[in-house]
C-alpha positions as CSV (number, residue, x, y, z in Angstrom):
1,X,0.0,0.0,0.0
2,X,2.9,2.3,0.5
3,X,3.5,2.9,-3.3
4,X,-0.1,4.0,-4.0
5,X,-0.1,6.2,-1.0
6,X,3.2,7.7,-2.2
7,X,1.7,8.3,-5.6
8,X,-1.3,10.2,-4.1
9,X,0.9,12.3,-1.9
10,X,3.3,13.1,-4.8
11,X,0.4,14.0,-7.0
12,X,-1.1,16.4,-4.4
13,X,2.2,18.1,-3.8
14,X,3.0,18.4,-7.5
15,X,-0.5,19.8,-8.2
16,X,-0.1,22.4,-5.4
17,X,3.4,23.3,-6.7
18,X,1.9,23.7,-10.2
19,X,-0.8,26.0,-8.9
20,X,1.8,28.0,-7.1
21,X,3.8,28.3,-10.3
22,X,6.8,26.5,-8.9
23,X,6.4,23.8,-11.5
24,X,5.1,23.9,-15.1
25,X,3.1,21.0,-16.5
26,X,6.0,18.8,-17.5
27,X,7.7,19.6,-14.2
28,X,4.6,18.5,-12.3
29,X,4.5,15.2,-14.2
30,X,8.2,14.6,-13.5
31,X,7.7,15.6,-9.8
32,X,4.8,13.1,-9.5
33,X,7.1,10.3,-10.8
34,X,10.1,11.1,-8.6
35,X,7.9,11.8,-5.6
36,X,6.1,8.5,-6.1
37,X,9.4,6.6,-6.1
38,X,10.8,8.5,-3.1
39,X,7.6,8.6,-1.0
40,X,6.4,5.2,-2.0
41,X,9.7,3.2,-1.6
42,X,11.6,5.3,0.9
43,X,8.8,6.4,3.2
44,X,8.3,9.5,5.3
45,X,11.9,10.0,6.3
46,X,12.9,10.2,2.7
47,X,9.9,12.4,1.9
48,X,11.0,14.9,4.5
49,X,14.4,15.4,2.9
50,X,12.9,15.8,-0.5
51,X,10.3,18.3,0.7
52,X,13.0,20.3,2.6
53,X,14.9,20.7,-0.7
54,X,11.9,21.5,-2.8
55,X,10.3,24.0,-0.3
56,X,13.5,25.9,0.5
57,X,14.7,26.0,-3.2
58,X,11.3,27.2,-4.4
59,X,11.1,29.8,-1.7
60,X,14.6,31.1,-2.3
61,X,13.9,31.3,-6.1
62,X,11.2,33.9,-5.3
63,X,13.0,35.7,-2.6
64,X,15.0,39.0,-3.1
65,X,13.3,39.7,-6.5
66,X,14.6,43.2,-6.6
67,X,18.2,42.1,-6.0
68,X,17.8,39.5,-8.8
69,X,16.4,41.9,-11.4
70,X,18.2,41.6,-14.7
71,X,19.7,38.1,-14.0
72,X,17.0,36.1,-15.8
73,X,18.9,36.7,-19.1
74,X,21.8,34.7,-17.7
75,X,19.9,31.5,-16.8
76,X,18.4,29.1,-19.3
77,X,15.1,28.7,-17.4
78,X,13.0,30.6,-15.0
79,X,11.7,29.7,-11.5
80,X,8.9,27.5,-12.9
81,X,10.8,24.2,-13.0
82,X,10.2,21.9,-16.0
83,X,10.8,18.1,-16.3
84,X,14.5,18.6,-17.1
85,X,15.1,20.6,-14.0
86,X,13.2,18.1,-11.8
87,X,15.2,15.2,-13.1
88,X,18.4,17.2,-13.1
89,X,18.0,18.0,-9.4
90,X,16.2,14.9,-8.2
91,X,17.3,12.2,-10.6
92,X,20.3,10.9,-8.6
93,X,18.3,11.0,-5.4
94,X,15.4,9.0,-7.1
95,X,17.9,6.3,-8.2
96,X,19.1,5.8,-4.7
97,X,15.5,5.6,-3.4
98,X,14.9,2.9,-6.0
99,X,18.0,1.1,-4.8
100,X,16.5,1.0,-1.3
101,X,13.8,-1.2,-2.7
102,X,16.3,-3.9,-3.6
103,X,18.6,-3.3,-0.6
104,X,16.3,-2.3,2.3
105,X,18.8,-3.3,5.0
106,X,21.7,-1.4,3.5
107,X,22.6,2.2,4.7
108,X,24.2,3.0,1.3
109,X,21.0,4.1,-0.4
110,X,20.3,6.5,2.4
111,X,23.8,7.9,2.2
112,X,23.5,8.4,-1.5
113,X,20.1,9.9,-1.3
114,X,21.0,12.4,1.4
115,X,24.4,13.3,-0.3
116,X,22.7,13.9,-3.7
117,X,20.0,16.1,-2.2
118,X,22.6,18.0,-0.1
119,X,24.6,18.7,-3.2
120,X,21.7,20.1,-5.3
121,X,20.4,22.0,-2.3
122,X,23.8,23.5,-1.7
123,X,24.0,24.5,-5.4
124,X,20.5,26.0,-5.4
125,X,21.1,28.0,-2.2
126,X,24.4,29.3,-3.6
127,X,22.7,30.4,-6.9
128,X,19.8,32.1,-5.2
129,X,21.7,33.8,-2.4
130,X,25.0,34.5,-4.0
131,X,23.5,37.6,-5.6
132,X,23.4,39.2,-2.2
133,X,27.2,39.3,-2.1
134,X,28.2,43.0,-2.2
135,X,31.0,42.4,-4.7
136,X,31.0,40.6,-8.1
137,X,31.9,36.9,-8.0
138,X,35.1,35.4,-9.2
139,X,35.5,32.5,-11.6
140,X,36.2,29.3,-9.7
141,X,39.1,28.1,-11.9
142,X,41.5,30.8,-10.8
143,X,39.7,33.0,-8.3
144,X,41.2,36.0,-10.0
145,X,38.9,36.9,-12.9
146,X,35.9,39.0,-11.9
147,X,32.6,38.1,-13.6
148,X,29.1,39.4,-13.7
149,X,26.6,38.1,-11.1
150,X,24.8,35.0,-12.3
151,X,27.7,33.9,-14.5
152,X,28.1,30.1,-14.5
153,X,31.2,29.2,-12.6
154,X,31.3,32.3,-10.6
155,X,31.6,32.0,-6.8
156,X,31.5,34.5,-3.9
157,X,31.9,34.4,-0.1
158,X,28.1,34.7,0.5
159,X,27.3,32.2,-2.2
160,X,29.8,29.7,-0.7
161,X,28.4,30.2,2.8
162,X,24.9,29.8,1.5
163,X,26.0,26.6,-0.2
164,X,27.4,25.3,3.0
165,X,24.2,26.1,4.9
166,X,22.0,24.5,2.3
167,X,24.1,21.3,2.5
168,X,24.1,21.4,6.3
169,X,20.3,21.6,6.4
170,X,19.9,18.3,4.5
171,X,22.7,16.8,6.6
172,X,21.1,17.9,9.8
173,X,17.7,16.4,8.8
174,X,19.4,13.1,7.6
175,X,21.2,12.8,10.9
176,X,18.2,13.7,13.0
177,X,15.9,11.2,11.2
178,X,18.4,8.3,11.6
179,X,19.9,9.3,15.0
180,X,23.3,8.9,13.5
181,X,25.2,12.2,13.9
182,X,28.3,10.9,12.3
183,X,26.5,11.6,9.0
184,X,26.4,15.3,9.6
185,X,29.9,16.3,8.6
186,X,30.1,13.7,5.9
187,X,26.9,14.8,4.1
188,X,27.6,18.5,4.7
189,X,31.0,18.2,3.1
190,X,29.8,16.0,0.3
191,X,27.0,18.4,-0.6
192,X,29.4,21.4,-0.6
193,X,31.8,19.4,-2.8
194,X,29.0,18.7,-5.3
195,X,28.1,22.4,-5.4
196,X,31.7,23.4,-6.1
197,X,31.9,20.7,-8.8
198,X,28.8,22.2,-10.4
199,X,30.5,25.6,-10.5
200,X,33.7,24.1,-12.0
201,X,31.7,22.5,-14.8
202,X,29.9,25.8,-15.3
203,X,33.2,27.5,-15.8
204,X,34.8,24.9,-18.1
205,X,32.6,22.6,-20.1
206,X,29.0,23.6,-19.7
207,X,27.5,25.0,-22.9
208,X,27.6,28.8,-22.9
209,X,26.2,31.1,-25.5
210,X,26.6,34.7,-26.6
211,X,23.9,37.3,-27.6
212,X,25.4,39.7,-30.1
213,X,22.7,42.3,-29.6
214,X,23.1,42.6,-25.8
215,X,26.8,41.7,-26.0
216,X,26.3,39.2,-23.1
217,X,27.2,35.6,-22.2
218,X,24.1,33.5,-21.4
219,X,22.8,29.9,-20.9
220,X,19.8,30.7,-23.1
221,X,19.5,28.9,-26.4
222,X,18.4,29.2,-29.2
223,X,17.0,32.6,-28.3
224,X,18.1,35.2,-25.7
225,X,15.7,37.1,-23.6
226,X,15.6,39.9,-26.2
227,X,14.7,37.4,-29.0
228,X,18.1,37.4,-30.7
229,X,19.6,34.0,-31.7
230,X,22.5,33.0,-29.5
231,X,25.7,31.2,-30.6
232,X,27.8,28.7,-28.7
233,X,31.1,30.2,-27.5
234,X,32.4,27.5,-25.2
235,X,31.6,24.1,-23.6
236,X,29.9,21.0,-24.9
237,X,26.6,21.8,-26.7
238,X,24.8,18.8,-25.0
239,X,25.9,19.8,-21.4
240,X,23.2,22.2,-20.4
241,X,22.4,23.3,-16.8
242,X,20.1,20.3,-16.2
243,X,22.9,17.8,-16.9
244,X,25.3,19.9,-14.8
245,X,22.8,19.7,-11.9
246,X,22.6,15.9,-12.3
247,X,26.4,15.8,-12.2
248,X,26.3,17.9,-9.1
249,X,24.2,15.4,-7.3
250,X,26.3,12.5,-8.6
251,X,29.5,14.1,-7.4
252,X,28.1,14.6,-4.0
253,X,27.4,10.9,-3.8
254,X,30.8,9.9,-5.1
255,X,32.5,12.2,-2.5
256,X,30.5,10.6,0.3
257,X,31.4,7.1,-0.8
258,X,35.1,8.0,-1.1
259,X,35.1,9.5,2.4
260,X,33.3,6.5,3.8
261,X,35.9,4.2,2.1
262,X,38.8,6.2,3.5
263,X,37.6,6.6,7.1
């Protein structure tokens, strides 16, 4: 009965998120699927972590609108998440929830699930709160080049602290729900590592485009906000922000597994 109940809960939450304009139609369908797997197989503890990510990320995407004015032209998509964004952020976590079905006695699926969500939550918090930094960010590859706010691969002090806080929130809940506080530092660090890896990909191989009319670098393709066609200036054309987010979650998991293996 847990799977049908998970489907009903996921459907209700996806519908409410759609009505609140946090998800578009494709995003609501994708959220129903991922929610069904996570709620239906994992149970309420897994649901709490997923909801913590979704609620805080959706809230932060709407916060500080005045400070974020003019940044939409940088990002490939808006705050209404579509299916690509849902699977990009939640795909790795969903896979580990599915693993829990086959290995219900193992702690590894919970480790992976929590680490993946910590990573994407860290990245979301950094993106949404990094704009509050009083100074422009610096590119992560050398920390010397100053870039515009919202530029992929740019990091700042406030953004990094926000990333750490977002990761720590998931780590705190994961530790609280299991009663194992040895998870806290492990998941917090893994989430932060995933977020920094996301920034590294954004600065190096993520597909970035150029709008000749506005003379700006952007993730938007094939058209910029102004309606002008954009051209690829660096990165791999297939590696958009959704795939980078998926890699962010995966790197968080890999980091957690490496640390567990070492210590």
